[in-house]
C-alpha positions in Angstrom: 11.4 -6.8 3.8 8.4 -6.4 2.5 7.8 -2.9 1.3 4.0 -1.5 1.2 1.8 1.0 0.3 -1.0 1.9 1.5 -3.7 4.8 1.6 -3.5 6.2 5.5 -7.5 6.5 5.6 -7.9 2.5 6.3 -8.9 2.2 10.1 -6.5 0.6 11.9 -4.1 -0.7 9.3 -0.8 -0.3 11.5 -2.8 -2.3 14.4 -3.7 -5.2 12.5 0.2 -5.3 10.7 1.6 -5.1 13.7 -0.2 -7.6 15.3 1.8 -10.0 14.1 5.3 -9.5 15.2 6.7 -12.3 12.6 5.0 -10.8 10.0 5.5 -6.8 11.4 9.2 -6.9 11.8 8.4 -8.5 7.5 7.0 -5.6 6.4 7.9 -1.6 5.8 4.6 0.3 6.1 3.9 3.6 4.0 0.4 5.6 4.7 -0.2 8.7 2.4 -3.1 9.8 1.6 -5.3 8.3 -0.9 -5.2 11.9 -3.2 -1.0 11.5 -3.1 -1.3 7.0 -4.2 0.4 8.6 -7.1 2.7 6.0 -10.4 5.7 8.2 -8.4 4.8 7.3 -5.6 5.1 3.4 -5.9 8.7 2.9 -6.9 10.1 0.8 -4.5 7.2 -1.0 -3.1 5.8 -4.3 -4.0 2.4 -4.0 -2.8 -0.5 -1.5 -2.8 -3.4 -1.3 -0.2 -6.0 1.4 -1.6 -9.4 1.8 -0.7 -12.0 2.1 -3.2 -11.5 6.6 -3.7 -8.7 5.7 -5.9 -8.3 4.7 -8.9 -6.0 1.5 -10.1 -5.8 1.1 -13.5 -3.0 0.4 -16.1 -1.8 4.4 -16.2 -0.9 4.5 -12.3 1.0 0.9 -12.0 3.4 0.6 -15.1 6.3 0.7 -14.8 6.3 -0.3 -10.6 7.8 -2.8 -9.0 3.4 -3.6 -7.2 2.8 -7.2 -7.6 0.4 -6.9 -5.8 -3.0 -4.8 -4.9 -5.6 -5.1 -1.9 -8.9 -3.2 -1.1 -10.0 -2.3 1.7 -13.6 -1.6 0.8 
């Protein structure tokens, strides 16, 4: 299972990810408001999807399992 943490304000994300059933069956999507995306909330997730309002830097990602960061801007 691929655990994805995403900004809850990314429009149509749930619909896009669930459109492909083979992809949807391998993903576990968690959505949080951008202000709640902090280092502690990244625990257990390997993908982070953000908007430009989220500052992604070393202090956010250090000691987290995040392997990929995507921006929806």
